[in-house]
C-alpha positions as CSV (number, residue, x, y, z in Angstrom):
1,M,32.7,-25.6,-7.3
2,T,31.0,-24.9,-4.0
3,V,29.6,-21.5,-3.5
4,P,30.4,-20.2,0.0
5,A,27.5,-19.9,2.3
6,S,28.4,-16.3,3.1
7,T,27.9,-15.5,-0.6
8,D,24.4,-17.0,-0.6
9,A,23.5,-15.1,2.5
10,Q,24.8,-11.8,0.9
11,R,22.8,-12.5,-2.2
12,L,19.6,-13.1,-0.2
13,R,20.1,-9.9,1.8
14,S,20.7,-8.0,-1.4
15,W,17.6,-9.4,-3.0
16,W,15.6,-8.6,0.0
17,A,17.0,-5.1,0.3
18,A,16.2,-4.3,-3.3
19,R,12.4,-4.2,-2.7
20,P,11.8,-4.8,1.0
21,A,8.2,-3.5,1.0
22,R,7.2,-5.7,-1.9
23,H,8.8,-8.8,-0.4
24,L,7.3,-8.1,3.0
25,W,3.8,-7.7,1.4
26,W,4.0,-11.0,-0.5
27,G,5.6,-12.8,2.5
28,T,2.9,-11.7,4.8
29,F,0.1,-12.3,2.3
30,L,1.2,-15.8,1.3
31,S,1.8,-17.0,4.9
32,S,-1.5,-15.6,6.0
33,V,-3.3,-17.3,3.1
34,L,-1.6,-20.6,3.9
35,V,-2.6,-20.5,7.6
36,M,-6.1,-19.1,7.1
37,A,-7.0,-21.4,4.2
38,S,-5.9,-24.4,6.3
39,T,-8.4,-23.6,9.0
40,A,-11.2,-21.8,7.1
41,H,-14.7,-23.1,7.3
42,W,-14.8,-24.7,3.8
43,W,-17.4,-27.4,4.6
44,D,-19.2,-26.8,7.9
45,G,-19.8,-24.4,10.7
46,R,-20.9,-21.5,8.6
47,A,-22.9,-18.7,10.2
48,N,-26.2,-17.6,8.8
49,D,-24.7,-14.2,8.1
50,T,-21.9,-15.4,5.9
51,Q,-24.0,-18.1,4.2
52,A,-26.6,-15.4,3.2
53,A,-23.8,-13.2,1.7
54,D,-22.4,-16.1,-0.2
55,W,-25.7,-17.1,-1.8
56,A,-26.6,-13.4,-2.6
57,G,-23.2,-13.0,-4.3
58,W,-23.8,-16.2,-6.3
59,A,-27.2,-15.0,-7.4
60,L,-25.8,-11.7,-8.7
61,A,-23.0,-13.4,-10.5
62,H,-25.5,-15.7,-12.3
63,G,-28.0,-13.2,-13.3
64,Y,-30.7,-13.6,-10.6
65,G,-30.5,-9.9,-9.5
66,N,-32.4,-8.9,-6.4
67,D,-34.6,-12.0,-6.3
68,I,-33.2,-15.3,-5.1
69,T,-36.5,-17.1,-5.0
70,A,-35.6,-19.3,-8.0
71,V,-32.0,-20.0,-7.0
72,P,-31.6,-23.8,-7.1
73,G,-30.8,-25.5,-3.7
74,L,-31.5,-22.3,-1.7
75,P,-30.9,-23.3,2.0
76,Q,-33.0,-22.2,5.0
77,N,-31.5,-19.1,6.4
78,T,-32.8,-16.5,8.9
79,W,-31.3,-13.7,6.7
80,F,-33.4,-14.7,3.7
81,I,-36.4,-12.4,4.0
82,H,-39.5,-11.7,2.0
83,V,-39.8,-8.3,0.3
84,G,-43.1,-8.3,-1.4
85,H,-43.2,-11.3,-3.7
86,R,-39.4,-11.6,-3.7
87,I,-36.9,-13.3,-1.4
88,V,-33.7,-11.3,-0.8
89,A,-30.6,-11.8,1.4
90,A,-30.6,-9.2,4.2
91,R,-26.9,-8.5,3.9
92,T,-25.1,-5.2,3.2
93,A,-24.1,-4.3,-0.3
94,G,-20.4,-4.3,0.3
95,V,-20.1,-7.9,1.6
96,V,-22.4,-9.2,-1.1
97,L,-20.6,-7.5,-4.0
98,S,-17.2,-8.5,-2.7
99,G,-18.0,-12.1,-3.3
100,V,-19.3,-11.7,-6.9
101,P,-15.9,-11.8,-8.8
102,L,-14.9,-15.2,-7.5
103,Q,-18.4,-16.5,-7.7
104,W,-18.3,-15.7,-11.4
105,L,-14.8,-16.8,-12.0
106,L,-15.2,-20.2,-10.3
107,T,-18.5,-21.0,-12.1
108,P,-17.0,-23.7,-14.4
109,F,-16.1,-25.7,-11.3
110,R,-19.7,-26.0,-10.1
111,L,-18.8,-25.3,-6.5
112,S,-21.2,-24.5,-3.7
113,P,-21.7,-20.7,-3.3
114,D,-20.0,-21.0,0.1
115,T,-16.7,-22.1,-1.3
116,P,-15.9,-18.9,-3.3
117,G,-17.2,-16.9,-0.4
118,V,-14.7,-18.5,2.0
119,L,-11.9,-18.0,-0.5
120,T,-12.8,-14.4,-0.9
121,A,-12.6,-14.0,2.9
122,V,-9.2,-15.6,3.1
123,L,-7.7,-13.5,0.3
124,L,-9.1,-10.2,1.5
125,S,-8.0,-10.8,5.1
126,A,-4.5,-11.8,4.1
127,A,-4.2,-8.8,1.8
128,A,-5.3,-6.6,4.7
129,M,-2.6,-7.9,6.9
130,A,0.0,-7.5,4.1
131,N,-1.1,-3.9,3.7
132,V,-0.7,-3.3,7.5
133,A,2.7,-4.9,7.4
134,V,3.9,-2.5,4.7
135,L,2.4,0.4,6.6
136,L,4.3,-0.5,9.8
137,H,7.5,-0.9,7.7
138,R,7.1,2.6,6.5
139,L,6.9,3.7,10.1
140,G,10.6,2.7,10.4
141,G,10.0,-0.7,11.9
142,S,12.6,-3.4,11.2
143,M,11.6,-6.5,9.4
144,R,11.8,-8.5,12.6
145,Q,9.7,-6.0,14.5
146,V,7.0,-5.9,11.9
147,L,6.8,-9.6,11.4
148,M,6.5,-10.3,15.1
149,F,3.8,-7.6,15.5
150,M,1.9,-9.0,12.5
151,G,2.1,-12.5,13.9
152,A,0.3,-11.2,17.1
153,L,-2.2,-9.2,15.1
154,T,-3.0,-11.8,12.5
155,F,-3.0,-15.0,14.5
156,G,-3.5,-13.8,18.1
157,T,-6.8,-12.0,17.4
158,S,-10.2,-12.8,15.8
159,I,-8.8,-11.7,12.5
160,W,-7.8,-15.3,12.1
161,T,-10.9,-17.1,13.5
162,V,-13.5,-14.6,12.1
163,C,-12.2,-12.6,9.1
164,G,-10.1,-15.4,7.6
165,A,-12.7,-18.1,8.2
166,E,-15.9,-16.9,6.5
167,L,-17.0,-13.9,4.5
168,W,-18.1,-11.6,7.2
169,T,-18.5,-7.9,6.7
170,H,-15.3,-7.6,8.8
171,S,-13.4,-9.6,6.2
172,V,-14.2,-6.9,3.7
173,D,-13.8,-3.7,5.7
174,I,-10.5,-4.5,7.3
175,F,-9.1,-4.8,3.7
176,W,-10.5,-1.4,2.7
177,L,-9.4,0.2,6.0
178,S,-5.8,-1.0,5.4
179,C,-6.0,0.5,1.9
180,L,-7.3,3.8,3.4
181,L,-4.4,4.0,5.9
182,L,-1.8,3.4,3.2
183,A,-3.4,6.1,1.0
184,L,-3.5,8.6,3.9
185,Q,0.1,7.8,4.8
186,S,1.3,9.1,1.5
187,H,-1.3,11.9,1.4
188,R,-3.1,10.4,-1.6
189,V,-6.5,11.9,-0.8
190,W,-8.3,10.8,-4.0
191,L,-7.0,7.2,-3.5
192,A,-8.3,7.4,0.1
193,A,-11.6,8.7,-1.2
194,A,-11.9,5.6,-3.5
195,T,-11.9,3.4,-0.4
196,V,-14.8,5.2,1.3
197,L,-17.5,3.7,-0.9
198,P,-16.8,0.0,-0.2
199,L,-16.3,0.9,3.5
200,V,-19.7,2.6,3.8
201,W,-21.4,0.0,1.7
202,T,-20.1,-2.7,3.9
203,R,-20.5,-1.2,7.4
204,P,-22.1,2.3,7.1
205,H,-21.1,3.5,10.5
206,L,-17.4,3.3,9.5
207,A,-18.1,6.7,8.1
208,V,-17.4,8.1,11.5
209,S,-13.8,6.7,11.3
210,V,-13.4,8.3,7.8
211,A,-14.6,11.6,9.2
212,V,-12.0,11.5,12.1
213,L,-9.2,10.6,9.7
214,G,-10.2,13.2,7.1
215,T,-10.5,16.0,9.7
216,W,-7.0,15.2,11.1
217,L,-5.4,15.1,7.6
218,G,-7.0,18.5,6.8
219,W,-5.7,20.0,10.0
220,H,-2.2,18.4,9.5
221,L,-1.9,19.7,5.9
222,R,-3.6,23.0,6.8
223,S,-6.0,22.5,3.9
224,V,-9.7,21.9,3.6
225,R,-9.1,19.8,0.5
226,P,-8.9,16.4,2.3
227,V,-12.0,17.2,4.3
228,V,-14.0,18.2,1.2
229,V,-12.8,15.2,-0.9
230,L,-13.5,12.6,1.8
231,A,-16.8,14.3,2.8
232,G,-17.9,14.3,-0.8
233,A,-16.9,10.6,-1.1
234,G,-18.9,9.8,2.0
235,I,-22.0,11.7,0.8
236,G,-21.8,10.0,-2.6
237,S,-21.4,6.7,-1.0
238,F,-24.5,7.1,1.2
239,A,-26.4,8.2,-1.8
240,G,-25.4,5.1,-3.7
241,L,-26.2,3.0,-0.6
242,V,-29.7,4.4,-0.5
243,A,-30.1,3.6,-4.2
244,W,-28.9,0.1,-3.6
245,N,-31.2,-0.5,-0.7
246,T,-34.2,0.9,-2.6
247,W,-33.5,-1.6,-5.4
248,M,-32.8,-4.5,-3.0
249,F,-35.2,-3.9,-0.2
250,A,-37.9,-1.8,-1.9
251,G,-37.4,1.3,0.3
252,P,-34.8,4.0,0.6
253,S,-32.7,3.8,3.8
254,N,-29.1,3.9,5.0
255,G,-29.6,0.9,7.2
256,G,-30.9,-1.5,4.6
257,P,-31.1,-4.9,6.1
258,Y,-30.4,-3.4,9.6
259,Q,-33.0,-0.6,9.4
260,G,-35.3,-2.3,11.8
261,A,-32.5,-2.9,14.3
262,L,-31.3,0.7,14.0
263,G,-34.8,1.9,14.7
264,R,-35.1,-0.3,17.8
265,A,-31.8,0.9,19.0
266,A,-32.8,4.5,18.6
267,A,-36.1,4.0,20.4
268,A,-35.1,1.7,23.2
269,P,-34.1,3.7,26.3
270,D,-32.2,0.9,27.9
271,S,-29.9,0.5,24.9
272,S,-29.1,4.1,24.1
273,G,-27.7,5.5,27.4
274,L,-24.1,5.9,28.6
275,L,-24.5,3.0,31.0
276,S,-25.4,0.7,28.2
277,V,-22.4,1.7,26.1
278,L,-20.1,1.3,29.1
279,E,-21.5,-2.2,29.7
280,N,-20.8,-3.1,26.1
281,V,-17.3,-1.8,26.4
282,A,-16.7,-3.8,29.5
283,G,-18.3,-6.9,28.0
284,A,-16.2,-6.6,24.9
285,A,-13.1,-6.3,27.0
286,I,-13.4,-8.8,29.8
287,S,-16.5,-10.9,29.5
288,P,-15.8,-14.7,29.3
289,E,-17.7,-15.0,26.0
290,R,-16.4,-12.1,24.1
291,G,-13.7,-10.3,26.1
292,F,-10.7,-9.7,23.9
293,F,-8.5,-9.4,26.9
294,L,-9.2,-13.0,27.6
295,Y,-8.9,-14.3,24.0
296,S,-6.0,-11.9,23.1
297,P,-4.2,-10.9,26.3
298,I,-1.4,-9.4,24.1
299,T,-3.8,-6.5,23.7
300,L,-3.1,-5.6,27.4
301,V,0.5,-4.8,26.4
302,A,-0.7,-2.7,23.5
303,V,-3.1,-0.7,25.7
304,V,-0.5,0.0,28.4
305,A,2.1,1.0,25.8
306,I,-0.3,3.4,24.1
307,V,-1.3,5.0,27.4
308,R,2.4,5.4,28.4
309,S,3.4,6.9,25.0
310,W,0.3,8.9,24.1
311,R,2.0,12.3,24.4
312,V,4.9,11.3,22.0
313,L,2.9,9.4,19.4
314,P,2.7,11.0,16.0
315,G,-0.6,12.8,15.4
316,A,-1.7,10.5,12.6
317,A,-1.2,7.4,14.7
318,R,-3.4,9.0,17.4
319,A,-6.0,10.1,14.9
320,S,-6.2,6.5,13.5
321,L,-6.6,5.2,17.1
322,L,-9.3,7.7,17.8
323,A,-11.0,6.8,14.5
324,G,-11.1,3.1,15.7
325,L,-12.5,4.1,19.1
326,A,-15.2,6.3,17.5
327,Y,-16.3,3.4,15.4
328,L,-16.4,1.2,18.5
329,V,-18.6,3.7,20.4
330,V,-21.1,3.8,17.5
331,Q,-21.0,0.0,17.2
332,F,-21.8,-0.5,20.9
333,R,-24.5,2.1,20.6
334,L,-26.2,0.0,17.8
335,N,-25.4,-3.5,19.0
336,R,-24.6,-5.4,22.2
337,F,-21.1,-6.6,22.7
338,D,-22.2,-10.2,22.4
339,G,-24.3,-9.5,19.3
340,G,-23.9,-12.1,16.6
341,G,-23.2,-15.7,17.3
342,A,-21.4,-18.5,15.4
343,S,-18.0,-16.9,15.8
344,F,-15.0,-17.5,18.0
345,S,-13.5,-14.6,20.0
346,N,-14.8,-11.0,19.5
347,R,-15.6,-10.1,15.9
348,L,-16.9,-6.6,16.6
349,V,-13.5,-5.1,17.5
350,V,-11.4,-6.2,14.5
351,E,-11.8,-2.8,12.8
352,T,-10.5,-1.1,15.9
353,F,-7.6,-3.5,16.0
354,V,-6.6,-2.5,12.4
355,L,-7.0,1.2,13.0
356,S,-5.0,1.1,16.2
357,A,-2.2,-0.9,14.8
358,P,0.1,2.1,14.0
359,A,-0.3,3.5,17.5
360,A,0.2,0.1,19.2
361,F,3.3,-0.7,17.1
362,L,5.0,2.6,17.7
363,A,4.1,2.7,21.4
364,Y,5.2,-0.9,22.0
365,R,8.5,-0.4,20.2
366,R,9.3,2.6,22.3
367,W,8.3,0.9,25.6
368,A,10.3,-2.3,24.7
369,Q,13.4,-0.2,23.9
370,D,13.1,1.5,27.3
371,R,12.3,-1.6,29.2
372,P,13.7,-4.8,27.6
373,G,11.7,-7.0,30.1
374,V,8.5,-5.9,28.3
375,A,9.5,-8.0,25.3
376,T,9.5,-11.1,27.5
377,V,6.0,-10.5,28.7
378,A,4.9,-9.7,25.1
379,Y,6.4,-13.0,23.8
380,W,4.4,-15.1,26.4
381,L,1.2,-13.2,25.9
382,T,1.5,-13.5,22.2
383,A,2.1,-17.2,22.5
384,F,-1.0,-17.6,24.6
385,S,-3.1,-15.5,22.3
386,V,-2.1,-17.5,19.3
387,A,-2.7,-20.8,21.1
388,V,-6.2,-19.7,22.1
389,H,-7.1,-18.8,18.5
390,L,-5.4,-21.9,17.1
391,A,-7.7,-23.9,19.4
392,G,-10.7,-21.8,18.2
393,A,-9.7,-22.2,14.5
394,L,-9.5,-26.0,14.9
395,L,-12.6,-26.4,17.1
396,A,-14.9,-23.8,15.6
397,P,-16.2,-25.7,12.6
398,A,-17.5,-28.6,14.8
399,P,-18.6,-28.0,18.4
400,V,-18.4,-24.2,18.8
401,M,-20.8,-23.4,16.0
402,A,-23.3,-25.8,17.5
403,V,-23.1,-24.3,21.0
404,P,-26.4,-22.7,21.8
405,P,-26.5,-19.0,22.9
406,T,-24.7,-18.7,26.2
407,H,-24.5,-16.3,29.1
408,P,-21.8,-13.8,28.1
409,W,-20.7,-13.1,31.6
410,S,-20.4,-16.7,32.8
411,D,-19.6,-19.0,29.8
412,W,-16.4,-19.1,27.8
413,I,-16.9,-20.6,24.3
414,L,-13.5,-22.3,24.3
415,V,-14.1,-24.1,27.6
416,D,-17.6,-25.2,26.4
417,A,-16.1,-26.5,23.1
418,I,-13.4,-28.5,24.9
419,R,-15.9,-29.9,27.4
420,D,-18.2,-31.0,24.5
421,L,-15.4,-33.0,22.8
422,P,-15.2,-36.8,23.3
423,A,-13.1,-37.8,26.2
424,G,-10.4,-39.3,24.1
425,A,-10.1,-36.2,21.9
426,R,-10.1,-34.0,24.9
427,A,-7.3,-35.9,26.6
428,T,-5.3,-36.0,23.4
429,G,-5.7,-32.3,22.8
430,L,-4.7,-31.4,26.4
431,A,-1.7,-33.7,26.2
432,T,-0.6,-32.1,22.9
433,A,-1.0,-28.6,24.3
434,A,1.1,-29.6,27.3
435,L,3.9,-30.9,25.0
436,V,3.8,-27.8,22.8
437,A,4.0,-25.6,25.9
438,C,7.0,-27.5,27.2
439,F,8.7,-27.3,23.8
440,A,8.0,-23.6,23.6
441,A,9.4,-23.0,27.1
442,A,12.6,-25.0,26.3
443,K,13.2,-22.9,23.2
444,L,12.1,-19.5,24.6
445,V,13.6,-19.4,28.1
446,P,17.3,-19.6,27.0
447,L,16.6,-16.9,24.4
448,L,14.8,-14.6,26.8
449,S,17.4,-15.0,29.5
450,V,20.1,-13.4,27.3
451,R,20.6,-9.8,28.3
452,R,20.0,-7.3,25.5
453,P,23.1,-5.1,24.9
454,D,22.7,-1.4,25.5
455,P,21.4,0.0,22.2
456,G,23.0,3.4,22.9
457,P,21.3,6.7,22.1
458,R,17.8,6.4,20.6
459,L,18.0,6.9,16.8
460,P,15.8,9.6,15.4
461,E,12.6,8.6,13.5
462,P,12.9,8.4,9.7
463,A,12.0,11.5,7.9
464,S,8.9,9.8,6.3
465,A,7.6,8.9,9.8
466,R,8.2,12.4,11.1
467,R,6.4,13.8,8.2
468,T,3.2,11.8,8.3
469,G,3.2,9.8,11.5
470,L,1.8,6.9,9.5
């Protein structure tokens, strides 16, 4: 007996409707793992930063503690520094400790320390994107809206080519930021406090984002409890970080491996003024080497949508966005926009991308409902953003990582990488890109030319979204 197709479709819809958040989480997680794992830097193209974190994690997992001098096969790395008679990895505690579990679990396979590190990065980045997807679904977004937005966020930004490629600090902290947002959305203050320690231990200046979010939640609930709990978690985290740095680097500090750089930033007059910060903001946005508007032009739509809808956005979404911007200001106060090499696209803004996701999603949804033509522009800009990062994900392990330091205001890494390819490979790649573009146009143009029916009156926001805004 043949089961009608309609019955199968109804069963699928019923199964999905039973636990939509759970299915959305696993669908986003597994698809992200599949794509990221297929382009991650398993064998070559690793940065000194990530390699140092991988080997430090392996040393902790195998009982070497805070001295990697005797680790067999220790490679040459600029982040391996001498502290007295010891050699240590100058990486932050959070990124080192995050790799320890898989370094230990995969010991029987006798893998290179870099392999568990890359796997850790893939899993954490994919879990972060799954958490954000669930958060946006709680905001009242339909499954289609959430999946399309997550496609742009995950594969149209450096989350794919940086966080999901190697174990950067960004791979770790976007996961904990997504957990923090989920906890605050449900007003679980103690659960939110539990995410503060790994955040501070990974990138200490993310404490400013926690402070902004905690202050908003205290004001929203008319209670000092969230402020006190999160502030206490922050103080305890910094105390633990000082203890770790004392053990690892033989001296108490908050900066740890970056203490020298922090001191130079504080002392250098040309790097501490407003003009320097503004230059870094401009460079991060539009410079050929690191400008996220060039690598991810879909962010243009997000920025315009947020500006248009700022007054009507929920308070929590605005607070989360401000938390991301506050982090970015501190980041550009401490480091230049082109700081850090061996990465494709801009890796210093991924935390801001995650924190601004609720505001961008709500603002874009409102704008697209008012102006259906906005969706057409967003489709094409998303396609371009994903195509650019696909090229970066495929090219980065070979030529891009070998590209010497460039001039950030004149050189574009993607163009340099394509130019350095053999003539045959370059011609094949360009021809393939042209065919893909033609195929995408043939599929998208008929779809986009269909007029959207009048949706009628705007439906009110769900009660949960009105209550929390996240």
